[in-house]
C-alpha positions in Angstrom: -26.3 -32.7 -22.8 -25.8 -31.7 -26.4 -25.5 -28.0 -25.6 -22.9 -28.7 -23.0 -20.7 -30.7 -25.4 -21.0 -27.9 -28.0 -20.0 -25.3 -25.5 -17.0 -27.3 -24.3 -15.6 -27.9 -27.8 -16.1 -24.2 -28.5 -14.1 -23.2 -25.5 -11.2 -25.4 -26.5 -10.8 -23.8 -29.9 -8.9 -20.5 -29.4 -8.5 -20.0 -33.2 -12.3 -19.7 -33.4 -12.9 -17.5 -30.4 -10.2 -15.0 -31.2 -12.7 -13.0 -33.2 -12.2 -9.4 -34.4 -13.1 -6.9 -31.8 -13.0 -9.5 -29.0 -10.5 -8.0 -26.6 -10.7 -10.4 -23.6 -12.0 -13.9 -22.8 -11.4 -15.9 -19.7 -12.8 -19.5 -19.4 -11.7 -20.2 -15.8 -11.0 -23.8 -16.6 -7.3 -23.6 -15.4 -5.4 -21.7 -12.8 -1.7 -22.2 -12.7 0.7 -22.0 -9.7 1.3 -18.3 -10.4 -2.5 -17.6 -10.2 -2.5 -16.3 -13.7 -5.8 -16.7 -15.7 -5.1 -17.1 -19.5 -6.8 -14.8 -22.0 -8.3 -16.8 -24.9 -9.1 -13.8 -27.1 -5.6 -14.0 -28.6 -4.6 -10.6 -27.1 -2.6 -12.0 -24.2 -4.5 -9.8 -21.6 -3.9 -12.3 -18.9 -5.5 -11.7 -15.4 -3.9 -12.2 -12.0 -5.9 -13.7 -9.1 -5.0 -12.8 -5.5 -6.5 -16.1 -4.4 -9.4 -18.4 -5.4 -10.4 -21.9 -6.0 -11.5 -23.9 -9.1 -14.8 -25.7 -8.4 -17.4 -27.5 -10.6 -19.3 -24.8 -12.5 -22.0 -24.2 -15.0 -19.9 -25.7 -17.8 -16.8 -27.6 -16.7 -15.0 -25.6 -14.0 -15.7 -22.2 -12.3 -13.6 -19.8 -10.2 -14.9 -19.4 -6.7 -14.0 -16.0 -5.2 -14.7 -15.3 -1.5 -14.6 -11.8 0.1 -11.1 -10.4 -0.2 -10.3 -12.5 -3.3 -10.3 -10.9 -6.7 -8.9 -10.9 -10.2 -7.2 -7.8 -11.7 -6.0 -6.8 -15.2 -4.9 -3.5 -16.8 -7.9 -2.1 -18.5 -5.7 0.1 -20.7 -4.9 -3.0 -22.6 -8.6 -3.3 -23.6 -8.5 0.0 -25.5 -12.2 0.7 -25.0 -13.2 4.1 -26.4 -16.7 4.3 -28.0 -18.7 1.2 -27.2 -18.4 -2.1 -25.3 -20.0 -5.3 -24.3 -19.1 -7.2 -21.1 -20.4 -10.7 -20.6 -20.1 -13.3 -17.9 -21.6 -16.4 -16.3 -21.9 -15.9 -12.5 -23.7 -17.3 -9.5 -24.0 -14.8 -6.6 -23.8 -16.7 -3.3 -24.8 -13.8 -1.0 -26.8 -10.8 -2.2 -25.6 -8.3 0.5 -23.1 -6.4 -1.6 -20.8 -7.2 -4.4 -19.0 -5.9 -7.6 -19.0 -8.6 -10.2 -16.8 -6.4 -12.4 -15.5 -2.8 -12.2 -13.1 -0.5 -13.9 -13.1 3.2 -14.5 -15.4 2.9 -17.6 -18.1 0.3 -16.5 -19.3 -1.5 -13.5 -21.6 -4.4 -12.7 -22.5 -4.5 -9.0 -25.3 -5.2 -6.6 -26.4 -3.9 -3.2 -28.6 -5.0 -0.3 -31.6 -3.5 -2.0 -31.8 -6.6 -4.2 -30.9 -4.8 -7.4 -28.0 -5.3 -9.8 -26.8 -2.2 -11.6 -24.8 -2.0 -14.8 -23.0 1.3 -15.1 -21.2 3.0 -18.0 -19.0 6.1 -17.7 -19.0 8.5 -20.7 -18.2 12.1 -21.4 -21.8 12.8 -20.3 -21.2 11.1 -16.9 -22.3 7.8 -15.3 -25.6 6.1 -16.1 -26.9 2.7 -15.1 -29.4 0.1 -16.1 -30.8 -1.9 -13.2 -33.0 -4.8 -12.4 -33.8 -7.3 -9.6 -30.8 -9.5 -8.8 -31.4 -13.2 -9.6 -29.1 -14.5 -6.8 -28.4 -18.1 -5.9 -28.3 -19.5 -9.5 -26.2 -19.3 -12.6 -27.0 -16.4 -14.8 -25.5 -15.2 -18.1 -25.1 -11.4 -17.6 -24.3 -9.0 -20.4 -23.7 -5.3 -19.9 -23.4 -3.2 -23.0 -23.2 0.4 -24.2 -23.7 1.3 -27.9 -23.4 5.0 -27.8 -27.2 5.5 -27.3 -28.2 3.0 -24.6 -26.8 1.2 -21.5 -28.4 -2.3 -21.6 -28.4 -5.1 -19.1 -29.3 -8.7 -20.2 -30.1 -11.8 -18.2 -29.8 -15.1 -20.1 -30.1 -13.4 -23.5 -33.2 -11.2 -22.5 -33.2 -7.5 -21.9 -33.7 -6.9 -18.2 -33.2 -3.1 -18.3 -32.0 -0.3 -20.5 -31.5 3.4 -20.2 -30.6 6.1 -22.8 -27.1 7.5 -22.5 -24.6 9.2 -24.8 -21.0 10.3 -25.2 -17.7 8.5 -25.7 -16.3 6.2 -22.9 -14.4 8.1 -20.2 -12.5 7.1 -17.1 -14.7 7.9 -14.1 -12.7 6.4 -11.2 -9.6 8.5 -11.1 -6.2 7.0 -11.8 -7.0 3.4 -11.2 -7.6 1.9 -14.6 -7.5 -1.8 -13.7 -10.4 -4.1 -14.3 -11.4 -6.0 -11.1 -13.6 -9.0 -10.6 -14.9 -9.2 -7.0 -12.4 -6.5 -5.7 -15.1 -4.5 -3.9 -17.3 -7.4 -2.7 -18.4 -8.4 0.8 -19.9 -11.7 -0.5 -18.6 -14.6 -2.4 -19.6 -15.7 -5.9 -18.7 -18.2 -8.6 -17.5 -17.2 -12.0 -17.6 -19.4 -15.1 -16.5 -17.2 -18.1 -16.2 -13.6 -19.0 -15.3 -11.7 -22.1 -15.2 -8.1 -23.4 -15.6 -6.7 -26.9 -14.9 -3.2 -28.2 -17.8 -3.2 -30.7 -20.8 -5.4 -31.4 -20.3 -8.8 -33.1 -23.6 -10.0 -34.5 -24.8 -13.6 -33.7 -24.0 -15.8 -30.8 -21.3 -14.8 -28.2 -18.2 -17.0 -27.7 -20.0 -18.3 -24.7 -22.6 -19.8 -27.0 -25.6 -18.7 -25.0 -26.5 -15.1 -25.9 -29.2 -14.6 -28.5 -30.7 -11.1 -28.3 -34.4 -11.1 -29.0 -35.1 -7.4 -28.6 -36.0 -5.0 -31.4 -32.7 -3.3 -30.9 -29.7 -5.6 -31.5 -27.5 -5.8 -28.4 -23.8 -5.3 -28.6 -23.0 -8.9 -27.7 -19.6 -10.5 -27.3 
């Protein structure tokens, strides 16, 4: 389709996607023999996968992670301090329990109560926005914190938001790594993920996030 062609050409242009404030972007189109996932933000924050498989995805390829397989990267390299947005395409294959992403400052995870929760840890503590999990299909998730609200988006629409305040703080002890699928008991497929320190108005590098709420989201 026309939208798919536009997306694929956008992915293959790192000079365009290395936007100011974009600190991390994985496309999951390639996985080398060292199991390193390249960062297309221009910051060289490459991730390491313990194991995984590239499969046909939402756009081009996707990374299939089964229980026990995960990606990790040092979150200190992201330098998140005040606000953030985290965005990814994912298809949850089993809704029993899983952590799509987690570090000491934010988390996007689901449990067997059929809810997905987006957490942010600040100087005021943890707070989460939650909504019913749309499992079994591709969804563009965005979790953001703007200093006043924790917001959770599905496919560009606000699914949940909760008021929160404070500066970002580490809430998980000394482990400051960002993990994708580390704490999951179910497998899922991941197409693309990116993280920004502050909002960038307009479309995300994924080409599929158009906030339509009264309050502009901190999209990536």
